[in-house]
N, CA, C and O of each residue as an XYZ file, in Angstrom:
828
protein
N       3.097     -0.944    -12.992
C       4.093     -1.003    -14.144
C       5.485     -0.775    -13.401
O       5.650      0.137    -12.590
N       6.260     -1.499    -13.683
C       7.862     -1.157    -13.073
C       8.570     -1.048    -14.479
O       8.183     -1.454    -15.575
N       9.733     -0.374    -14.118
C      10.851     -0.222    -14.719
C      12.081     -0.809    -14.418
O      12.408     -0.660    -13.241
N      12.886     -1.447    -15.138
C      14.182     -1.957    -14.930
C      15.097     -1.598    -15.843
O      14.810     -1.131    -16.946
N      16.407     -1.829    -15.361
C      17.558     -1.283    -15.981
C      18.467     -2.363    -16.470
O      18.705     -3.233    -15.632
N      19.095     -2.518    -17.782
C      20.071     -3.559    -17.752
C      21.298     -2.735    -18.555
O      21.031     -1.910    -19.429
N      22.661     -3.053    -18.158
C      23.537     -2.391    -18.363
C      24.381     -3.417    -19.603
O      24.573     -4.618    -19.412
N      24.749     -2.805    -20.662
C      25.404     -3.621    -21.951
C      26.578     -2.849    -22.474
O      26.339     -1.883    -23.198
N      27.880     -3.178    -22.177
C      28.894     -2.242    -22.417
C      28.838     -0.884    -22.230
O      29.165     -0.147    -23.160
N      28.384     -0.317    -20.908
C      28.144      0.850    -20.410
C      27.252      1.581    -21.167
O      27.475      2.770    -21.394
N      26.099      0.925    -21.660
C      25.189      1.458    -21.999
C      23.771      1.012    -21.256
O      23.734     -0.070    -20.670
N      22.853      1.692    -21.288
C      21.604      1.415    -20.441
C      20.486      0.944    -21.147
O      19.823      1.838    -21.672
N      20.073     -0.248    -21.316
C      18.830     -0.573    -21.895
C      17.483     -0.835    -20.956
O      17.343     -1.822    -20.234
N      16.602      0.152    -21.095
C      15.558      0.157    -20.283
C      14.636     -1.135    -20.679
O      14.593     -1.662    -21.791
N      13.996     -1.477    -19.653
C      12.768     -2.230    -19.549
C      11.816     -1.980    -18.881
O      12.017     -1.804    -17.679
N      10.471     -1.875    -19.397
C       9.300     -1.474    -18.771
C       8.238     -2.661    -18.727
O       7.867     -3.223    -19.758
N       7.836     -2.956    -17.629
C       7.192     -3.968    -17.420
C       5.528     -3.412    -16.811
O       5.235     -2.523    -16.012
N       4.819     -4.217    -17.460
C       3.091     -3.949    -17.242
C       2.568     -5.317    -17.140
O       2.935     -6.260    -17.840
N       1.609     -5.355    -16.137
C       0.767     -6.785    -16.051
C      -0.678     -6.527    -15.709
O      -1.184     -5.441    -15.427
N      -1.248     -7.687    -15.779
C      -2.725     -7.499    -15.761
C      -3.113     -8.922    -14.953
O      -2.871    -10.065    -15.340
N      -3.747     -8.536    -13.790
C      -4.295     -9.534    -12.875
C      -5.552    -10.058    -12.982
O      -6.491     -9.407    -13.441
N      -5.654    -11.308    -12.551
C      -7.400    -11.715    -12.632
C      -8.233    -11.509    -13.680
O      -9.362    -11.069    -13.463
N      -7.773    -11.816    -15.072
C      -8.690    -11.699    -16.195
C      -9.509    -12.513    -16.071
O      -9.191    -13.518    -15.435
N     -10.815    -12.416    -16.595
C     -11.701    -13.384    -16.492
C     -11.859    -14.280    -17.887
O     -12.861    -14.325    -18.601
N     -10.751    -14.895    -18.059
C     -10.436    -15.815    -19.362
C      -9.714    -16.918    -18.893
O      -9.089    -16.918    -17.832
N      -9.798    -17.934    -19.735
C      -8.995    -19.083    -19.869
C      -7.628    -18.726    -20.136
O      -7.487    -17.868    -21.007
N      -6.506    -19.215    -19.553
C      -4.991    -18.910    -19.943
C      -4.698    -19.407    -21.552
O      -4.038    -18.800    -22.396
N      -5.369    -20.644    -21.686
C      -5.080    -21.329    -23.144
C      -5.802    -20.130    -24.146
O      -5.171    -19.787    -25.145
N      -6.782    -19.669    -23.937
C      -7.191    -18.916    -24.927
C      -6.276    -17.470    -25.200
O      -6.210    -16.929    -26.304
N      -5.721    -17.064    -24.197
C      -4.932    -15.781    -24.200
C      -3.795    -16.126    -24.874
O      -3.331    -15.338    -25.698
N      -3.182    -17.354    -24.620
C      -2.091    -17.721    -25.104
C      -1.773    -17.844    -26.504
O      -0.673    -17.652    -27.023
N      -3.219    -18.301    -27.250
C      -3.159    -18.128    -28.764
C      -2.852    -16.786    -29.182
O      -2.263    -16.669    -30.256
N      -3.149    -15.736    -28.518
C      -2.750    -14.301    -29.163
C      -1.413    -14.078    -28.645
O      -0.617    -13.578    -29.441
N      -0.990    -14.354    -27.440
C       0.332    -14.065    -26.956
C       1.287    -14.701    -27.952
O       2.221    -14.041    -28.407
N       1.071    -16.013    -28.315
C       2.376    -16.366    -28.893
C       2.365    -16.019    -30.421
O       3.200    -16.558    -31.146
N       1.581    -15.264    -30.865
C       1.597    -14.803    -32.201
C       2.557    -13.204    -32.128
O       3.210    -12.837    -33.105
N       2.505    -12.505    -31.012
C       2.923    -11.465    -30.825
C       4.284    -11.209    -30.311
O       4.861    -10.149    -30.556
N       4.839    -12.202    -29.568
C       6.221    -12.351    -29.006
C       7.254    -12.249    -29.918
O       7.365    -12.856    -30.984
N       8.148    -11.281    -29.328
C       9.327    -10.904    -29.976
C       9.112    -10.012    -31.148
O      10.041     -9.768    -31.918
N       7.794     -9.465    -31.326
C       7.685     -8.239    -32.324
C       7.818     -7.060    -32.017
O       7.681     -6.795    -30.823
N       8.101     -6.051    -32.884
C       8.309     -4.771    -32.508
C       6.838     -4.294    -32.016
O       5.844     -4.976    -32.269
N       6.765     -2.974    -31.237
C       5.817     -2.673    -30.487
C       4.790     -1.979    -31.640
O       3.581     -1.925    -31.415
N       5.361     -1.463    -32.867
C       4.391     -0.770    -33.691
C       3.831     -2.087    -34.663
O       2.666     -1.960    -35.038
N       4.455     -3.169    -35.045
C       3.942     -4.172    -35.740
C       3.069     -5.035    -34.876
O       2.165     -5.695    -35.391
N       3.308     -5.060    -33.536
C       2.555     -5.990    -32.546
C       1.228     -5.147    -32.358
O       0.222     -5.840    -32.203
N       1.074     -3.991    -32.347
C      -0.067     -3.161    -32.635
C      -1.072     -3.415    -33.674
O      -2.244     -3.706    -33.434
N      -0.497     -3.277    -34.965
C      -1.122     -3.752    -36.004
C      -1.564     -5.127    -36.031
O      -2.700     -5.397    -36.423
N      -0.836     -5.930    -35.684
C      -1.389     -7.258    -35.723
C      -2.542     -7.722    -34.711
O      -3.302     -8.677    -34.872
N      -2.502     -6.879    -33.692
C      -3.813     -7.296    -32.617
C      -5.017     -6.516    -32.963
O      -6.094     -6.819    -32.451
N      -4.906     -5.442    -33.873
C      -5.935     -4.656    -34.149
C      -6.718     -5.235    -35.251
O      -7.814     -4.734    -35.501
N      -6.345     -6.093    -35.845
C      -7.223     -6.942    -36.925
C      -7.325     -8.204    -36.653
O      -7.741     -8.874    -37.599
N      -7.047     -8.881    -35.508
C      -7.079    -10.159    -35.103
C      -8.317    -10.567    -34.588
O      -8.836     -9.849    -33.733
N      -8.857    -11.542    -34.937
C     -10.338    -12.033    -34.878
C     -10.310    -12.876    -33.270
O     -10.825    -13.976    -33.068
N      -9.636    -12.110    -32.327
C      -9.793    -12.968    -31.033
C     -10.188    -11.870    -29.778
O      -9.665    -10.758    -29.707
N     -11.160    -12.356    -28.840
C     -11.514    -11.658    -28.009
C     -10.309    -11.176    -27.000
O     -10.513    -10.158    -26.340
N      -9.249    -11.767    -26.880
C      -8.170    -11.421    -25.875
C      -7.251    -10.739    -26.649
O      -6.272    -10.407    -25.980
N      -7.193    -10.360    -27.973
C      -6.699     -9.380    -28.799
C      -6.689     -7.864    -28.484
O      -5.773     -7.056    -28.637
N      -7.956     -7.684    -28.001
C      -8.060     -6.136    -27.397
C      -7.459     -6.174    -26.259
O      -6.580     -5.321    -26.129
N      -7.661     -7.002    -25.224
C      -7.205     -6.848    -23.840
C      -5.496     -6.854    -24.113
O      -4.727     -5.996    -23.678
N      -5.187     -7.807    -24.782
C      -3.452     -7.549    -24.776
C      -2.982     -6.203    -25.666
O      -1.901     -5.640    -25.497
N      -3.795     -5.876    -26.449
C      -3.532     -4.459    -27.052
C      -3.527     -3.029    -26.206
O      -2.944     -1.962    -26.402
N      -4.463     -3.503    -25.151
C      -4.580     -2.217    -24.159
C      -3.326     -2.299    -23.266
O      -2.701     -1.310    -22.884
N      -2.952     -3.867    -22.904
C      -2.099     -3.845    -22.057
C      -0.576     -3.446    -22.712
O       0.384     -3.247    -21.968
N      -0.488     -3.369    -23.959
C       0.677     -3.105    -24.631
C       0.837     -1.755    -24.581
O       1.934     -1.288    -24.274
N      -0.535     -0.727    -24.958
C      -0.574      0.729    -25.000
C      -0.135      1.121    -23.682
O       0.787      1.925    -23.545
N      -0.788      0.561    -22.629
C      -0.160      0.920    -21.266
C       1.074      0.963    -20.877
O       1.500      1.800    -20.081
N       1.795      0.007    -21.437
C       3.236      0.040    -20.995
C       3.854      0.874    -21.976
O       4.931      1.350    -21.617
N       3.425      1.203    -23.216
C       4.310      2.382    -24.242
C       3.904      3.514    -23.625
O       4.733      4.413    -23.766
N       2.727      3.895    -22.849
C       2.403      5.390    -22.600
C       3.252      5.733    -21.206
O       3.723      6.801    -20.816
N       3.260      4.346    -20.585
C       3.923      4.637    -19.235
C       5.481      4.937    -19.486
O       6.125      5.660    -18.726
N       6.111      4.228    -20.789
C       7.440      4.489    -20.937
C       7.435      5.978    -21.537
O       8.335      6.711    -21.126
N       6.725      6.390    -22.257
C       6.577      7.927    -22.948
C       6.533      8.852    -21.854
O       7.439      9.680    -21.759
N       5.535      8.822    -20.953
C       5.029     10.113    -20.256
C       5.875     10.037    -18.949
O       6.261     11.082    -18.425
N       6.174      8.808    -18.408
C       7.026      8.895    -16.920
C       8.163      9.083    -17.212
O       8.726      9.909    -16.494
N       8.982      8.469    -18.303
C      10.450      8.378    -18.558
C      10.968      8.886    -19.804
O      12.140      8.766    -20.159
N       9.965      9.512    -20.515
C      10.477     10.245    -21.714
C      11.280      9.391    -22.480
O      12.385      9.846    -22.776
N      11.012      8.304    -22.863
C      11.393      7.274    -23.864
C      10.456      7.124    -25.307
O       9.235      7.248    -25.412
N      11.359      6.846    -26.264
C      10.751      6.836    -27.570
C       9.946      5.163    -27.882
O      10.462      4.047    -27.819
N       8.525      5.561    -28.223
C       7.663      4.337    -28.347
C       8.347      3.547    -29.480
O       8.508      2.350    -29.242
N       8.718      3.943    -30.506
C       9.142      3.013    -31.824
C      10.415      2.121    -31.222
O      10.772      1.063    -31.740
N      11.016      2.685    -30.100
C      12.443      1.986    -30.071
C      12.102      0.604    -29.075
O      13.058      0.054    -28.528
N      10.759      0.093    -28.874
C      10.707     -0.915    -27.899
C      10.110     -2.200    -28.601
O       9.288     -1.998    -29.495
N      10.431     -3.459    -28.294
C       9.663     -4.566    -28.731
C       9.399     -5.309    -27.448
O       9.752     -5.005    -26.308
N       8.659     -6.415    -27.895
C       7.841     -7.489    -26.642
C       9.232     -8.566    -26.498
O       9.589     -9.462    -27.264
N       9.859     -8.077    -25.170
C      10.863     -9.194    -24.835
C      10.284    -10.379    -24.373
O      10.824    -11.482    -24.462
N       9.042    -10.128    -23.811
C       8.742    -11.346    -22.963
C       6.963    -11.053    -22.744
O       6.541     -9.910    -22.572
N       6.152    -12.128    -22.779
C       4.888    -11.985    -22.782
C       4.117    -13.454    -22.236
O       3.502    -14.266    -22.927
N       4.331    -13.479    -21.035
C       3.891    -14.574    -20.314
C       2.379    -14.617    -19.935
O       1.907    -13.550    -19.543
N       1.510    -15.758    -20.000
C       0.352    -15.613    -19.466
C       0.177    -16.988    -18.626
O       0.358    -18.109    -19.102
N      -0.209    -16.705    -17.292
C      -0.111    -17.687    -16.107
C      -1.449    -17.762    -15.692
O      -2.158    -16.760    -15.606
N      -1.892    -19.075    -15.391
C      -3.287    -19.428    -14.853
C      -3.400    -18.777    -13.447
O      -2.465    -18.772    -12.646
N      -4.507    -18.278    -13.232
C      -4.946    -17.733    -11.775
C      -5.774    -18.429    -11.106
O      -5.871    -19.623    -11.387
N      -6.483    -17.935    -10.181
C      -7.318    -18.735     -9.342
C      -8.735    -18.930    -10.014
O      -9.228    -18.012    -10.670
N      -9.424    -20.214     -9.830
C     -10.385    -20.294    -10.492
C     -11.801    -20.566     -9.833
O     -12.016    -21.490     -9.049
N     -12.786    -19.589    -10.278
C     -13.971    -19.491     -9.285
C     -14.888    -20.715     -9.842
O     -15.098    -21.099    -10.992
N     -15.355    -21.180     -8.575
C     -15.986    -22.702     -8.423
C     -17.373    -22.523     -8.368
O     -17.872    -22.015     -7.364
N     -18.189    -22.941     -9.498
C     -19.639    -23.002     -9.498
C     -20.111    -24.375     -9.594
O     -19.189    -25.177     -9.741
N     -21.316    -24.899     -9.553
C     -22.321    -26.011     -9.634
C     -23.295    -25.963    -10.482
O     -23.907    -24.906    -10.631
N     -23.604    -27.028    -11.157
C     -24.786    -27.053    -12.085
C     -25.688    -28.342    -11.666
O     -25.160    -29.452    -11.603
N     -26.804    -28.189    -11.437
C     -27.420    -29.404    -11.254
C     -27.781    -30.636    -12.263
O     -27.911    -30.536    -13.483
N     -27.859    -31.346    -11.793
C     -27.908    -32.712    -12.942
C     -28.874    -33.559    -12.363
O     -29.327    -33.295    -11.250
N     -29.321    -34.777    -13.146
C     -30.448    -35.621    -12.698
C     -30.006    -36.437    -11.761
O     -28.806    -36.695    -11.679
N     -31.047    -37.032    -10.802
C     -30.726    -37.877     -9.580
C     -30.376    -37.174     -8.656
O     -29.920    -37.850     -7.734
N     -30.380    -35.675     -8.396
C     -29.665    -35.118     -7.272
C     -28.447    -34.887     -7.265
O     -27.901    -34.716     -6.175
N     -27.757    -34.825     -8.360
C     -26.268    -34.721     -8.562
C     -25.810    -33.310     -8.924
O     -26.572    -32.489     -9.433
N     -24.402    -33.043     -8.610
C     -24.381    -31.583     -9.134
C     -22.857    -31.675     -9.690
O     -21.994    -32.305     -9.079
N     -22.606    -30.981    -10.917
C     -21.353    -31.121    -11.654
C     -20.705    -29.958    -11.414
O     -21.374    -28.932    -11.534
N     -19.197    -29.834    -11.004
C     -18.757    -28.609    -10.909
C     -18.244    -27.920    -12.318
O     -17.861    -28.483    -13.344
N     -18.363    -26.518    -12.025
C     -17.876    -25.592    -13.055
C     -16.846    -24.919    -12.615
O     -17.056    -24.430    -11.505
N     -15.387    -24.618    -13.238
C     -14.395    -23.790    -13.087
C     -14.622    -23.019    -13.968
O     -14.823    -23.435    -15.109
N     -14.653    -21.412    -13.599
C     -14.473    -20.380    -14.296
C     -12.968    -20.004    -14.105
O     -12.471    -19.754    -13.007
N     -12.356    -19.991    -15.192
C     -11.023    -19.839    -14.883
C     -10.669    -18.582    -15.083
O     -11.456    -17.853    -15.688
N      -9.260    -18.007    -14.561
C      -8.811    -16.769    -14.903
C      -7.554    -16.752    -14.992
O      -7.011    -17.737    -14.493
N      -6.746    -15.833    -15.543
C      -5.418    -15.741    -15.613
C      -4.620    -14.539    -15.617
O      -5.224    -13.487    -15.826
N      -3.367    -14.501    -15.425
C      -2.372    -13.208    -15.283
C      -1.316    -13.250    -16.757
O      -0.703    -14.136    -17.353
N      -1.525    -11.653    -16.941
C      -0.407    -11.679    -18.119
C       0.620    -10.602    -17.584
O       0.313     -9.558    -17.009
N       1.687    -10.972    -17.829
C       3.187    -10.223    -17.701
C       3.732     -9.827    -18.856
O       4.088    -10.704    -19.644
N       3.881     -8.659    -19.141
C       4.503     -8.027    -20.151
C       5.847     -7.305    -19.994
O       6.039     -6.466    -19.114
N       6.669     -7.639    -20.803
C       8.226     -6.964    -20.624
C       8.374     -6.297    -21.838
O       8.316     -7.027    -22.827
N       8.609     -4.712    -22.098
C       9.078     -4.037    -23.135
C      10.360     -3.847    -23.253
O      10.766     -3.267    -22.246
N      11.410     -4.112    -24.197
C      12.618     -3.584    -24.022
C      13.111     -3.020    -25.195
O      12.711     -3.419    -26.289
N      14.060     -2.006    -25.068
C      14.512     -1.000    -25.952
C      15.276     -1.808    -26.868
O      15.902     -2.782    -26.449
N      15.274     -1.361    -28.537
C      15.979     -2.291    -29.316
C      17.479     -1.503    -29.214
O      18.513     -2.148    -29.040
N      17.467     -0.178    -29.330
C      18.848      0.271    -29.028
C      19.299      1.097    -27.701
O      18.299      1.684    -27.286
N      20.037      1.271    -27.165
C      20.313      1.934    -25.789
C      19.918      3.290    -26.065
O      20.441      3.810    -27.051
N      19.147      3.926    -25.430
C      19.079      5.363    -25.488
C      19.836      6.335    -24.565
O      20.018      7.532    -24.786
N      20.232      5.655    -23.536
C      21.082      6.711    -22.245
C      22.351      5.893    -21.953
O      22.305      4.681    -21.742
N      23.374      6.544    -21.952
C      24.587      6.141    -21.303
C      24.746      5.713    -19.968
O      23.922      6.325    -19.288
N      25.368      5.009    -19.331
C      25.279      4.610    -18.088
C      26.199      5.579    -17.204
O      27.407      5.656    -17.427
N      25.638      6.236    -16.299
C      26.449      6.983    -15.392
C      26.478      6.505    -13.873
O      25.511      5.989    -13.314
N      27.594      6.721    -13.335
C      27.656      6.349    -11.790
C      27.185      7.340    -11.027
O      27.439      8.536    -11.170
N      26.425      6.798    -10.128
C      25.289      7.735     -9.220
C      26.394      7.936     -8.270
O      27.059      7.019     -7.788
N      26.586      9.459     -7.979
C      27.229     10.120     -6.722
C      26.298     10.245     -5.694
O      25.085     10.237     -5.905
N      26.888     10.381     -4.409
C      26.317     10.207     -3.319
C      25.879     11.896     -3.258
O      26.694     12.716     -3.681
N      24.727     12.291     -2.783
C      24.227     13.561     -2.833
C      24.834     14.147     -1.562
O      24.947     13.454     -0.552
N      25.258     15.531     -1.611
C      25.894     15.983     -0.348
C      24.699     16.383      0.824
O      23.672     17.027      0.604
N      25.015     15.975      1.750
C      23.913     15.827      2.892
C      23.622     17.473      3.211
O      24.583     18.161      3.555
N      22.386     18.034      3.099
C      21.832     19.196      3.367
C      22.085     19.724      4.613
O      22.188     19.020      5.618
N      22.230     21.357      4.605
C      22.762     21.713      5.818
C      21.747     21.892      6.882
O      20.673     22.307      6.446
N      21.797     21.688      8.181
C      20.818     21.648      8.891
C      20.165     22.911      9.255
O      20.869     23.899      9.460
N      18.841     22.979      9.360
C      18.166     24.317      9.707
C      18.222     24.844     10.902
O      18.711     24.085     11.739
N      17.919     25.805     11.258
C      18.157     26.473     12.399
C      17.474     25.706     13.579
O      18.081     25.453     14.619
N      15.866     25.270     13.299
C      15.498     24.529     14.302
C      16.299     23.472     14.612
O      16.792     23.561     15.736
N      16.615     22.430     13.943
C      17.122     21.615     14.013
C      18.712     21.776     14.887
O      18.967     21.053     15.850
N      19.512     22.644     14.462
C      20.504     22.909     15.111
C      20.095     23.407     16.645
O      20.886     23.104     17.538
N      18.989     24.099     16.969
C      19.046     24.674     18.269
C      18.568     23.014     19.211
O      19.046     22.649     20.285
N      17.652     22.377     18.485
C      17.355     20.972     19.117
C      18.693     20.062     19.594
O      18.817     19.414     20.633
N      19.568     20.213     18.586
C      20.610     19.082     18.926
C      21.788     20.136     19.542
O      22.896     19.601     19.550
N      21.777     21.156     19.922
C      22.709     21.999     20.537
C      22.667     21.567     22.039
O      21.628     21.355     22.663
N      23.856     21.470     22.503
C      23.948     21.028     24.201
C      23.306     21.946     25.020
O      23.117     23.057     24.525
N      22.926     21.749     26.151
C      22.237     22.570     27.117
C      23.335     23.737     27.631
O      24.418     23.298     28.017
N      23.142     25.113     27.663
C      23.907     25.878     28.025
C      24.650     25.799     29.548
O      24.281     24.885     30.285
N      25.538     26.602     29.963
C      26.119     26.536     31.444
C      25.144     27.091     32.212
O      24.909     26.574     33.304
N      24.441     28.185     31.799
C      23.805     28.752     32.725
C      22.672     27.682     33.290
O      22.438     27.443     34.475
N      22.143     27.202     32.331
C      21.167     26.213     32.903
C      21.330     25.196     33.766
O      20.514     24.846     34.619
N      22.686     24.583     33.483
C      23.202     23.671     34.159
C      23.472     24.267     35.676
O      23.129     23.608     36.658
N      24.135     25.608     35.809
C      24.152     26.092     37.139
C      23.056     26.320     37.973
O      23.090     26.203     39.197
N      21.860     26.722     37.160
C      20.595     26.729     37.795
C      20.157     25.658     38.192
O      19.527     25.706     39.249
N      20.318     24.322     37.519
C      19.668     23.084     38.057
C      20.457     22.638     39.260
O      19.940     22.093     40.235
N      21.822     22.920     39.128
C      22.488     22.516     40.284
C      22.118     23.303     41.713
O      22.058     22.741     42.807
N      21.890     24.676     41.476
C      21.592     25.472     42.602
C      20.266     24.902     43.309
O      20.139     24.709     44.518
N      19.423     24.699     42.435
C      17.976     24.116     42.809
C      18.044     22.868     43.612
O      17.390     22.689     44.639
N      18.761     22.129     43.156
C      19.069     20.693     43.438
C      19.684     20.607     44.948
O      19.500     19.721     45.782
N      20.553     21.919     45.059
C      21.144     21.977     46.557
C      20.072     22.618     47.530
O      20.351     22.499     48.722
N      19.042     23.194     47.267
C      18.369     23.645     48.316
C      17.408     22.527     48.903
O      16.897     21.600     48.275
N      17.300     22.780     50.039
C      16.285     21.555     50.752
C      15.175     21.837     50.453
O      14.699     22.970     50.374
N      14.450     20.416     50.180
C      13.088     20.647     49.949
C      12.144     21.045     51.043
O      12.146     20.365     52.069
N      11.255     22.176     50.928
C      10.555     22.573     52.093
C       8.758     22.276     51.411
O       8.172     22.678     50.406
N       8.392     21.431     52.502
C       6.988     21.001     52.439
C       6.112     22.054     53.069
O       6.361     22.605     54.141
N       5.144     22.266     52.364
C       4.300     23.236     52.617
C       3.213     22.684     53.347
O       2.560     21.764     52.855
N       2.884     23.266     54.756
C       1.843     22.274     55.223
C       0.383     22.990     55.011
O       0.225     24.194     55.210
N      -0.553     22.206     54.631
C      -1.899     22.634     54.321
C      -2.892     22.230     55.077
O      -3.039     21.046     55.382
N      -3.786     23.312     55.512
C      -4.748     23.053     56.624
C      -5.655     22.160     56.421
O      -6.369     22.281     55.425
N      -5.854     20.971     57.385
C      -6.771     20.005     57.058
C      -8.184     20.473     57.022
O      -8.610     21.229     57.896
N      -8.924     20.048     56.039
C     -10.309     20.498     55.869
C     -11.065     19.129     55.734
O     -10.879     18.193     54.957
N     -12.010     19.320     56.778
C     -12.954     17.842     56.868
C     -13.819     17.844     55.679
O     -14.315     18.902     55.293
N     -14.089     16.454     54.921
C     -14.808     16.417     53.812
C     -16.095     15.912     54.208
O     -16.018     15.106     55.135
N     -17.371     16.170     53.741
C     -18.462     15.725     54.026
C     -18.820     14.227     53.948
O     -18.247     13.707     52.991
N     -19.441     13.532     54.518
C     -19.426     11.937     54.488
C     -19.989     11.597     52.999
O     -21.081     12.072     52.686
N     -19.286     10.800     52.087
C     -19.670     10.543     50.851
C     -19.161     11.059     49.766
O     -19.416     10.665     48.628
N     -18.195     12.237     50.145
C     -17.652     12.887     49.047
C     -16.380     12.323     48.496
O     -15.755     13.062     47.736
N     -15.938     11.246     48.728
C     -14.622     10.624     48.139
C     -15.250      9.647     47.315
O     -16.383      9.204     47.502
N     -14.347      9.275     46.246
C     -14.812      8.287     45.324
C     -15.062      7.019     45.784
O     -15.856      6.308     45.168
N     -14.321      6.495     47.100
C     -14.226      5.068     47.434
C     -15.647      5.229     48.316
O     -16.329      4.210     48.206
N     -16.079      5.953     48.913
C     -17.312      5.944     49.492
C     -18.456      5.754     48.546
O     -19.358      4.952     48.791
N     -18.422      6.486     47.471
C     -19.358      6.215     46.472
C     -19.506      4.830     46.155
O     -20.588      4.246     46.230
N     -18.199      4.180     45.724
C     -18.551      2.696     45.236
C     -19.019      2.004     46.563
O     -20.039      1.335     46.399
N     -18.627      2.004     47.556
C     -19.181      1.194     48.787
C     -20.641      1.348     48.856
O     -21.357      0.363     49.032
N     -21.204      2.743     48.704
C     -22.465      2.506     49.238
C     -23.352      3.001     48.044
O     -24.356      3.680     48.258
N     -22.961      2.647     46.788
C     -23.535      3.058     45.305
C     -24.810      1.759     45.464
O     -25.834      2.259     44.999
N     -25.000      0.828     45.772
C     -25.890     -0.156     45.448
C     -27.025     -0.122     46.545
O     -28.182     -0.475     46.318
N     -26.479      0.430     47.988
C     -27.423      0.670     48.963
C     -28.376      2.129     48.503
O     -29.592      2.295     48.414
N     -27.454      2.859     48.318
C     -28.218      4.316     47.743
C     -29.110      4.028     46.727
O     -30.212      4.567     46.835
N     -28.919      3.312     45.762
C     -29.705      3.078     44.665
C     -30.994      2.292     44.711
O     -32.055      2.468     44.111
N     -30.605      1.348     45.612
C     -31.889      0.349     46.041
C     -32.826      1.156     46.932
O     -34.047      1.054     46.812
N     -32.236      1.979     47.851
C     -33.004      2.883     48.803
C     -33.766      3.811     48.175
O     -34.777      4.166     48.781
N     -33.477      4.444     46.792
C     -33.904      5.652     46.351
C     -35.134      4.490     45.571
O     -36.300      4.876     45.660
N     -34.964      3.486     45.030
C     -36.141      2.684     44.166
C     -37.078      2.339     44.999
O     -38.234      2.345     44.574
N     -36.823      1.962     46.355
C     -37.814      1.608     47.315
C     -38.861      2.918     47.718
O     -40.034      2.890     48.090
N     -38.083      3.885     47.522
C     -39.062      5.233     48.024
C     -39.808      5.537     46.744
O     -40.953      5.983     46.826
N     -39.311      5.353     45.708
C     -40.140      5.520     44.315
C     -41.605      4.695     44.441
O     -42.743      5.163     44.472
N     -41.111      3.155     44.508
C     -42.271      2.350     44.501
C     -42.942      1.923     45.696
O     -43.572      0.867     45.746
N     -42.796      2.907     46.893
C     -43.567      2.494     47.998
C     -44.736      2.702     47.805
O     -45.089      3.679     47.145
N     -45.705      1.742     48.391
C     -46.775      1.906     48.671
C     -47.391      2.760     49.760
O     -46.955      2.688     50.909
N     -48.396      3.571     49.436
C     -49.132      4.454     50.627
C     -49.722      3.704     51.537
O     -50.293      2.658     51.230
N     -49.652      4.151     52.756
C     -50.245      3.483     53.873
C     -51.716      3.736     53.925
O     -52.174      4.818     53.556
N     -52.443      2.797     54.360
C     -53.968      3.043     53.932
C     -54.502      3.409     55.333
O     -55.691      3.689     55.486
């Protein structure tokens, strides 16, 4: 559901849009109902659809009620002030099925679908047009101000003092590692170790 605004002589005319997609019914059957209701007031269209002997009438009525309820609850608009400005029924994708026939043939069956787009518009404008003013920027919080603040002079002096000092490399005593402790040696001798262990497991006893 969408809502749009149209300006007429500094008055706002609200438009509420509702849509139904992929309805499992042919578009030509739904258009029979839609053409009877186009341009009607919302209340008259409701009564017309309630007593219409068509399957598509209940579907269009449900869509109309959905658009009116959205206008009432979401935007606090009066339901009696709306009429059906547009009611378009467009063909949707068709589901393809097959029916077996004589002599090994198959005839195609198209199960049609359609999309319904409804636009409700106000008869009389309900709200005057107002120029939207830019909202003042909210004041920055303390955390944001601390993050954006430049580094203090003391920190800069400390950094400069540290950078001036010569780097002293600490000599660590050399500790010899046992053979096979490094990762490279494990990669080198992995296959030899595994095959050696397998030979020990499956070694035959000497007679």
